[in-house]
C-alpha positions as CSV (number, residue, x, y, z in Angstrom):
1,M,0.0,0.0,0.0
2,I,1.1,3.6,-0.6
3,D,1.4,5.3,2.7
4,L,-1.1,8.2,2.8
5,T,-0.5,9.1,6.5
6,V,-0.8,12.8,6.9
7,N,1.9,15.0,8.4
8,E,0.1,18.3,9.0
9,E,3.1,20.3,9.9
10,Q,5.0,19.4,6.7
11,I,1.8,19.9,4.5
12,K,1.9,23.6,5.6
13,A,5.4,24.0,4.2
14,A,4.4,22.3,1.0
15,V,1.3,24.4,0.6
16,Q,3.3,27.6,1.2
17,R,5.9,26.6,-1.4
18,A,3.1,25.8,-3.9
19,R,1.4,29.2,-3.2
20,E,4.7,31.1,-3.7
21,R,5.5,29.4,-7.0
22,N,1.9,29.2,-8.3
23,I,1.8,25.4,-8.4
24,V,-1.5,23.7,-9.1
25,I,-1.3,19.9,-9.1
26,P,-3.4,17.8,-11.5
27,T,-5.3,14.8,-10.3
28,F,-4.6,11.3,-11.8
29,K,-8.1,11.6,-13.2
30,Q,-7.2,14.8,-15.1
31,Q,-4.0,13.1,-16.5
32,R,-6.1,10.2,-17.7
33,D,-8.7,12.5,-19.2
34,P,-7.4,16.0,-20.0
35,S,-10.9,17.2,-20.9
36,L,-11.4,17.7,-17.1
37,I,-8.6,20.2,-16.9
38,P,-9.9,23.8,-16.3
39,D,-10.1,26.1,-19.3
40,A,-8.0,28.7,-17.4
41,I,-5.0,26.3,-17.3
42,K,-5.5,25.3,-20.9
43,N,-5.3,28.9,-22.0
44,K,-2.1,29.4,-20.1
45,L,-0.6,26.3,-21.7
46,K,-0.9,27.8,-25.1
47,N,2.2,29.9,-24.3
48,V,4.3,27.1,-22.7
49,G,6.8,24.8,-24.4
50,L,6.5,21.0,-24.0
51,W,9.9,20.8,-22.2
52,D,9.7,24.1,-20.3
53,V,10.4,23.8,-16.6
54,D,7.0,25.4,-15.8
55,P,4.5,24.0,-13.2
56,L,1.8,24.2,-15.9
57,N,3.4,21.2,-17.6
58,L,2.3,19.0,-14.8
59,F,-1.0,19.0,-16.7
60,R,0.9,17.7,-19.8
61,I,1.8,14.4,-18.0
62,T,-0.6,12.5,-20.2
63,W,-0.7,10.3,-23.3
64,K,-2.9,12.8,-25.0
65,N,-0.7,15.8,-25.7
66,E,-0.8,17.4,-29.1
67,P,2.5,16.6,-30.8
68,K,3.8,20.1,-30.7
69,E,6.9,21.6,-29.2
70,K,5.0,24.6,-27.8
71,G,1.5,25.6,-27.1
72,G,-0.1,22.3,-27.7
73,L,-3.2,21.2,-25.9
74,F,-4.9,17.8,-25.9
75,G,-6.4,15.3,-28.3
76,K,-6.5,11.5,-28.7
77,V,-3.9,9.1,-27.4
78,N,-0.6,9.3,-29.3
79,Y,0.1,6.0,-31.0
80,I,1.5,4.4,-34.1
81,E,0.9,1.1,-35.9
82,F,3.6,-1.0,-37.5
83,P,2.4,-2.9,-40.6
84,P,3.5,-6.3,-41.9
85,E,5.9,-4.8,-44.4
86,L,8.0,-3.7,-41.4
87,T,7.3,-6.5,-38.9
88,G,6.9,-9.6,-41.0
89,V,3.9,-10.7,-39.1
90,K,0.2,-10.6,-40.0
91,A,-0.9,-9.3,-36.6
92,R,-1.4,-5.6,-36.0
93,I,1.3,-4.2,-33.6
94,I,0.2,-0.8,-32.1
95,A,2.5,1.3,-29.8
96,L,1.7,4.2,-27.5
97,V,4.2,7.0,-28.2
98,G,6.1,8.5,-25.3
99,K,8.0,11.3,-27.1
100,Y,5.2,13.8,-26.5
101,F,5.5,13.8,-22.7
102,P,7.6,16.6,-21.2
103,T,11.2,15.5,-21.2
104,G,10.4,13.2,-24.1
105,A,9.7,10.1,-22.0
106,H,6.7,8.7,-20.1
107,K,8.7,8.4,-16.9
108,V,7.4,11.8,-15.8
109,G,4.2,10.0,-15.1
110,A,5.8,7.3,-13.0
111,T,7.7,9.9,-11.0
112,F,4.6,12.0,-10.5
113,G,2.9,8.9,-9.1
114,C,5.7,8.5,-6.6
115,L,6.3,12.1,-5.5
116,V,2.9,13.7,-5.4
117,P,1.2,11.4,-2.9
118,A,4.1,12.1,-0.5
119,L,3.9,15.8,-1.1
120,V,0.2,16.2,-0.6
121,T,0.2,14.1,2.5
122,G,3.1,16.1,4.0
123,Q,5.4,13.1,4.1
124,F,7.8,15.0,1.8
125,D,8.7,18.5,2.8
126,P,10.0,20.6,-0.1
127,I,11.8,23.0,2.2
128,K,14.0,20.5,4.1
129,H,13.9,17.3,1.9
130,K,15.6,16.3,-1.4
131,A,14.0,13.7,-3.6
132,V,16.4,11.0,-4.6
133,W,15.7,9.3,-7.9
134,P,17.7,6.1,-8.4
135,S,17.5,5.1,-12.0
136,T,18.9,3.4,-15.1
137,G,17.9,6.4,-17.2
138,N,14.7,8.2,-17.9
139,Y,13.2,7.8,-14.4
140,C,15.8,10.1,-12.8
141,R,15.2,12.5,-15.6
142,G,11.5,12.4,-15.0
143,G,11.9,12.7,-11.3
144,A,14.3,15.7,-11.5
145,Y,11.9,17.4,-13.9
146,D,8.7,16.8,-11.8
147,A,10.6,17.8,-8.7
148,A,11.5,21.1,-10.3
149,L,7.9,21.7,-11.4
150,L,6.7,21.0,-7.9
151,G,9.2,23.3,-6.2
152,C,11.3,20.4,-4.8
153,Q,15.0,19.7,-4.8
154,S,16.3,16.5,-6.2
155,I,19.3,14.1,-6.5
156,A,19.6,11.9,-9.7
157,I,21.4,8.6,-9.6
158,L,22.2,6.6,-12.8
159,P,25.0,4.4,-14.2
160,E,28.0,6.1,-15.6
161,E,27.7,4.4,-19.0
162,M,24.2,5.8,-19.8
163,S,23.9,8.1,-22.8
164,R,25.6,11.5,-22.7
165,E,22.3,13.2,-23.5
166,R,20.9,12.1,-20.2
167,F,23.8,13.5,-18.1
168,D,23.9,16.8,-20.1
169,W,20.2,17.5,-19.6
170,L,20.2,16.4,-15.9
171,K,22.9,19.0,-15.0
172,S,20.4,21.8,-15.9
173,V,17.6,20.4,-13.8
174,A,18.8,18.2,-10.9
175,G,20.5,19.7,-7.9
176,E,22.9,16.8,-7.7
177,V,23.8,14.1,-10.2
178,I,25.6,10.9,-9.0
179,A,27.1,8.4,-11.5
180,T,27.3,4.9,-10.2
181,P,29.7,2.2,-11.7
182,G,28.6,0.1,-14.7
183,C,26.0,0.0,-17.4
184,E,22.2,-0.4,-17.8
185,S,22.2,-3.7,-15.8
186,N,24.1,-2.5,-12.8
187,V,21.1,-1.9,-10.6
188,K,22.5,-3.2,-7.3
189,E,25.2,-0.5,-7.5
190,I,22.4,2.1,-7.5
191,F,20.7,0.5,-4.6
192,D,24.0,0.4,-2.7
193,K,24.4,4.2,-3.3
194,C,20.9,4.7,-1.8
195,W,21.8,2.8,1.3
196,E,25.0,4.9,1.6
197,L,23.0,8.1,1.3
198,Q,20.4,7.0,3.9
199,K,23.2,6.3,6.4
200,T,24.9,9.6,5.9
201,R,22.2,12.2,5.2
202,S,19.0,13.2,7.0
203,D,17.7,15.5,4.3
204,I,16.6,12.9,1.7
205,V,13.6,10.8,0.7
206,I,14.3,8.0,-1.7
207,F,11.8,7.3,-4.4
208,N,13.1,3.9,-5.8
209,Q,11.3,3.2,-9.0
210,F,11.6,-0.5,-8.5
211,D,9.6,-0.6,-5.2
212,Q,7.4,2.5,-5.3
213,Q,3.8,1.4,-5.9
214,G,3.0,4.9,-7.1
215,N,4.9,4.0,-10.3
216,H,2.6,0.9,-10.8
217,L,-0.5,2.9,-9.8
218,W,0.1,5.7,-12.3
219,H,0.4,3.3,-15.2
220,Y,-2.6,1.3,-14.0
221,T,-4.6,4.5,-13.8
222,V,-3.4,6.4,-16.9
223,T,-1.5,4.1,-19.3
224,G,-4.0,1.2,-19.0
225,P,-7.0,3.4,-19.9
226,A,-5.0,5.0,-22.7
227,M,-4.5,1.5,-24.2
228,V,-8.2,0.6,-23.9
229,E,-9.1,3.8,-25.7
230,V,-6.8,2.9,-28.6
231,L,-8.4,-0.6,-28.7
232,E,-11.9,0.9,-28.7
233,E,-10.9,3.0,-31.7
234,E,-9.0,0.3,-33.6
235,L,-10.6,-3.1,-32.9
236,G,-13.9,-2.7,-34.7
237,T,-16.3,-5.6,-34.7
238,E,-13.8,-8.3,-35.8
239,G,-10.6,-7.3,-34.0
240,R,-9.2,-9.1,-31.0
241,V,-6.6,-7.8,-28.6
242,R,-4.3,-10.8,-28.0
243,G,-1.2,-9.4,-26.3
244,I,0.8,-6.7,-24.6
245,A,4.6,-6.8,-24.9
246,L,6.6,-4.6,-22.6
247,A,10.2,-4.6,-21.2
248,S,10.5,-5.4,-17.5
249,G,12.3,-2.2,-16.6
250,S,11.2,-0.9,-13.2
251,G,8.0,-3.0,-13.4
252,G,5.9,0.2,-13.4
253,T,4.7,0.2,-17.0
254,L,3.5,-3.4,-16.5
255,G,0.8,-2.0,-14.3
256,C,-1.1,-1.0,-17.4
257,A,-1.6,-4.7,-18.2
258,D,-3.4,-5.2,-14.9
259,Y,-6.0,-2.6,-16.1
260,V,-6.2,-4.0,-19.7
261,K,-6.7,-7.6,-18.4
262,E,-9.6,-6.4,-16.3
263,Q,-11.3,-5.2,-19.5
264,F,-10.0,-8.0,-21.8
265,P,-9.4,-11.1,-19.7
266,E,-8.1,-13.1,-22.7
267,V,-5.1,-10.8,-23.3
268,K,-1.6,-12.2,-22.5
269,L,1.4,-10.2,-21.2
270,A,4.9,-10.8,-22.5
271,V,7.6,-9.3,-20.4
272,S,11.0,-8.8,-22.1
273,E,14.6,-8.3,-21.1
274,A,18.0,-8.3,-22.7
275,L,19.3,-11.7,-23.8
276,Q,22.7,-10.6,-22.5
277,C,21.2,-10.4,-19.0
278,P,18.4,-13.1,-18.9
279,T,17.4,-12.8,-15.2
280,L,13.7,-13.7,-15.7
281,L,14.3,-16.3,-18.4
282,L,17.4,-18.1,-16.9
283,N,18.1,-16.5,-13.5
284,G,21.0,-15.0,-15.5
285,F,23.1,-11.9,-15.3
286,G,25.3,-9.7,-17.5
287,G,25.7,-6.3,-19.1
288,H,23.8,-5.0,-22.1
289,R,23.0,-2.0,-24.2
290,I,19.2,-1.7,-24.2
291,E,19.1,1.5,-22.2
292,G,16.1,2.1,-19.8
293,I,15.0,-1.5,-18.9
294,G,17.1,-2.4,-15.8
295,D,18.1,-5.9,-14.9
296,K,19.5,-8.6,-12.5
297,H,16.4,-8.6,-10.3
298,V,12.6,-8.8,-10.3
299,P,11.1,-5.4,-9.4
300,W,9.1,-5.4,-6.2
301,I,6.2,-3.7,-8.1
302,H,6.0,-6.4,-10.8
303,N,2.7,-8.3,-10.5
304,V,4.2,-11.6,-11.7
305,R,0.9,-13.5,-11.5
306,N,-0.2,-11.5,-14.5
307,T,2.8,-12.4,-16.6
308,D,2.2,-15.0,-19.3
309,M,5.5,-15.0,-21.2
310,I,9.2,-14.0,-20.9
311,V,11.0,-12.8,-24.0
312,A,14.7,-12.2,-24.2
313,V,15.8,-9.7,-26.9
314,D,19.4,-9.6,-28.2
315,D,20.8,-6.2,-27.7
316,E,22.7,-6.5,-31.0
317,D,19.4,-6.7,-32.8
318,T,18.2,-3.4,-31.1
319,M,21.4,-1.6,-32.0
320,R,21.4,-2.8,-35.6
321,I,17.7,-1.9,-36.1
322,M,18.3,1.4,-34.4
323,R,20.8,2.2,-37.2
324,M,18.5,0.9,-39.9
325,F,15.7,3.1,-38.6
326,N,17.8,6.2,-38.4
327,E,20.5,6.1,-41.1
328,P,19.7,7.3,-44.6
329,A,20.7,4.0,-46.2
330,G,18.4,2.1,-43.8
331,R,15.4,4.3,-44.4
332,S,15.9,4.2,-48.1
333,Y,16.0,0.4,-48.1
334,L,12.8,0.2,-46.0
335,K,11.0,2.4,-48.5
336,K,12.1,0.1,-51.3
337,Q,10.6,-2.8,-49.4
338,G,7.2,-1.2,-49.5
339,V,7.1,0.4,-46.1
340,D,5.0,3.6,-46.2
341,P,7.5,6.5,-46.5
342,K,5.4,8.5,-43.9
343,L,6.0,5.7,-41.4
344,V,9.7,5.4,-42.2
345,D,10.1,9.1,-41.5
346,Q,8.5,8.5,-38.1
347,L,10.8,5.7,-37.0
348,D,12.8,8.1,-34.8
349,L,9.8,7.9,-32.4
350,L,11.4,4.6,-31.2
351,G,14.2,4.9,-28.7
352,I,16.4,1.8,-28.0
353,S,14.0,0.3,-25.5
354,G,11.1,1.0,-27.9
355,I,12.9,-1.0,-30.6
356,G,13.3,-3.8,-28.0
357,N,9.6,-3.7,-27.3
358,L,8.8,-3.9,-31.0
359,I,11.0,-7.0,-31.4
360,S,9.4,-8.7,-28.4
361,A,5.9,-7.9,-29.9
362,I,7.0,-9.5,-33.2
363,K,8.3,-12.6,-31.3
364,M,5.1,-12.9,-29.4
365,A,2.9,-12.6,-32.5
366,K,5.0,-15.3,-34.2
367,Y,4.8,-17.6,-31.2
368,Y,1.0,-17.5,-30.9
369,E,0.6,-17.5,-34.7
370,L,-1.5,-14.4,-34.6
371,E,-3.5,-13.3,-37.7
372,E,-4.7,-10.1,-39.4
373,R,-7.4,-9.3,-36.9
374,D,-5.2,-9.8,-33.9
375,V,-3.7,-6.8,-32.0
376,V,-0.5,-6.7,-29.9
377,L,0.0,-3.5,-27.9
378,T,3.3,-2.1,-26.7
379,V,4.8,1.2,-25.6
380,L,7.6,3.5,-27.0
381,T,8.9,4.9,-23.7
382,D,11.1,7.5,-25.4
383,S,12.5,8.5,-28.8
384,M,15.8,8.8,-30.6
385,E,16.0,12.4,-29.4
386,L,17.7,10.9,-26.3
387,Y,20.2,8.7,-28.2
388,G,21.8,10.7,-31.0
389,T,25.2,10.1,-29.7
390,R,24.7,6.3,-29.9
391,V,24.3,6.4,-33.6
392,K,27.5,8.5,-33.9
393,E,29.4,6.1,-31.7
394,L,28.4,3.1,-33.8
395,N,29.4,5.0,-37.0
396,E,32.8,5.6,-35.5
397,Q,33.1,2.0,-34.2
398,D,31.7,0.0,-37.1
399,G,31.9,2.4,-40.1
400,A,29.2,3.9,-42.3
401,Y,25.9,2.1,-42.6
402,S,25.4,0.7,-46.1
403,D,22.6,-0.7,-48.3
404,Q,24.0,-4.2,-47.6
405,D,23.8,-3.6,-43.9
406,A,20.2,-2.5,-44.2
407,A,19.3,-5.6,-46.3
408,A,20.9,-7.9,-43.7
409,D,19.3,-6.2,-40.8
410,Y,15.8,-6.0,-42.4
411,H,15.6,-9.6,-43.4
412,G,17.8,-11.2,-40.7
413,R,17.0,-9.2,-37.5
414,L,13.6,-7.6,-38.1
415,L,11.6,-10.0,-40.4
416,G,13.8,-12.8,-39.2
417,A,13.0,-12.4,-35.5
418,G,12.2,-15.9,-34.2
419,T,10.6,-17.6,-31.3
420,D,13.9,-18.5,-29.7
421,N,14.8,-17.3,-26.2
422,L,11.3,-17.1,-24.8
423,E,9.2,-19.0,-22.4
424,E,5.4,-19.3,-22.1
425,L,4.9,-19.4,-18.3
426,T,3.1,-22.1,-16.4
427,H,1.8,-21.5,-12.9
428,Y,5.2,-22.7,-11.5
429,G,7.1,-20.8,-14.1
430,R,5.5,-17.6,-12.7
431,K,6.2,-18.7,-9.2
432,R,9.9,-19.2,-10.1
433,V,10.1,-15.6,-11.3
434,H,8.2,-14.3,-8.3
435,N,10.4,-16.2,-5.9
436,L,13.5,-14.3,-7.3
437,K,12.2,-11.2,-5.5
438,Y,13.2,-12.8,-2.2
439,Y,16.9,-12.5,-2.7
440,T,16.8,-8.8,-3.7
441,W,14.0,-7.4,-1.6
442,I,13.9,-9.5,1.6
443,E,17.6,-10.3,2.0
444,Q,19.1,-7.0,0.6
445,Q,16.5,-4.3,0.8
446,A,14.7,-5.1,4.1
447,K,11.2,-5.7,2.7
448,Q,8.8,-7.9,4.7
449,L,8.2,-11.5,3.8
450,D,4.5,-11.3,4.6
451,E,4.1,-8.6,1.9
452,L,6.0,-10.8,-0.6
453,N,3.6,-13.6,0.1
454,A,0.6,-11.3,-0.2
455,Q,1.7,-10.3,-3.7
456,W,1.6,-14.0,-4.7
457,S,-1.8,-14.7,-3.2
458,P,-4.4,-16.2,-5.6
459,Y,-6.8,-13.5,-4.5
460,P,-5.8,-10.2,-6.0
461,D,-6.5,-8.3,-2.7
462,Y,-3.0,-6.9,-2.5
463,W,-3.0,-5.3,-6.0
464,E,-6.7,-4.3,-5.9
465,A,-6.1,-2.4,-2.7
466,I,-3.3,-0.4,-4.3
467,H,-5.5,0.3,-7.4
468,Q,-8.3,1.6,-5.2
469,Q,-6.0,4.2,-3.6
470,V,-6.2,6.5,-6.5
471,E,-9.4,8.0,-5.3
472,A,-7.9,8.8,-1.9
473,I,-4.9,10.4,-3.6
474,D,-7.0,12.5,-5.9
475,E,-9.0,13.7,-2.9
476,R,-5.7,14.7,-1.2
477,I,-4.6,16.6,-4.3
478,V,-7.9,18.5,-4.6
479,E,-7.6,19.4,-0.9
480,F,-4.0,20.5,-1.3
481,N,-4.9,22.8,-4.2
482,R,-7.8,24.3,-2.2
483,R,-5.4,25.1,0.7
484,T,-3.0,26.9,-1.7
485,G,-5.9,29.2,-2.8
486,L,-4.9,28.5,-6.4
487,A,-7.6,25.9,-7.2
488,D,-9.8,28.3,-9.1
């Protein structure tokens, strides 16, 4: 459960800070349905850029932003469909697009779901506390950004081998940036740094994306309904939603599957990871290059009972396809293969983890032999806007990308994606994955065994209780805004 205990003294400080900085906080319901946002705020947003560090952009933490750099308001969910000419499968693969969130990634939603409940209950004091954002990439960016909008100080923690774009941007937003040893999969080193900070500093509150149920709840409440809206628009009378394919990551985005499964009980969830670090598939370990998906443990907030398949994606496939989607020779080759030029020109909407999600969706569709009326959903967490240096690095390392490279990658790595390195989970397959939580969270991170067991209960009381907290959180947000005097 998310702790909603009220600290009245610290709420006063938070209310005062919000009043001084003209901060109005949106409810989860408004982020799910922006038509509920007051017209006065929409009018002000017409003069605000999508990435501006402006409290008004809290209202742009939604899947429904107009795809504009400045002044955009709201419309339908942003999504894109990948046709058979690109995927090699008959099934329709549809992806929600994360580029049009502030910061260019949907993690601003996850971090909002973690920080705001603590702020409006007074558990986080923006005057004396700093929010710590341990991350393998976009989460600490989203956390630092949301903290700045909410008048809070922050500390970002991420591995030293993450893309230069992340570090350069963080320096302008976060109060402190800490680089931990290793790459994408070195999550324990991040946890160790958090323990060190807890022992040496009294001015911090740690929002660990891997164990904060606000992360799960935001995606259940906002991303899940966004997916259902897309399905209602696209399925028609004959269509069937058959799958959701998502990287494990922090486990937060997987919360959307809990919501979709409530509306479409037949849908299956495939959870992917890097083949170079097959923790879920083989209890394995290692380093990899699919930035943003985390590894070497099962997140505390991953509802494993709802997972139907594990898919391992080769990071070499993601890097080669990244070049094909973004190099002139690759795009030219795709157009020659009959891929719609308009779609080809939009392929920079996929960041590295988005490409990994696309591959896992293709593998899932092939495994279940899905047909033309079947739909598989996925998410593009971010875009190539955050990975430009990776393309340059590969050019320097491997040489220019040619037509021959494009042909090999299109036929071998995209259309040729197979059903290897995956597992359809039985009941005991799921239990094996769930049991891995013990070693990280009970032995290392001081979680309670009773809660671990409650997560696995055949009765979904644990997860339903979390989902039901959104109403209480929204009530606290409304009351907080009333106390600032800015609600109207």
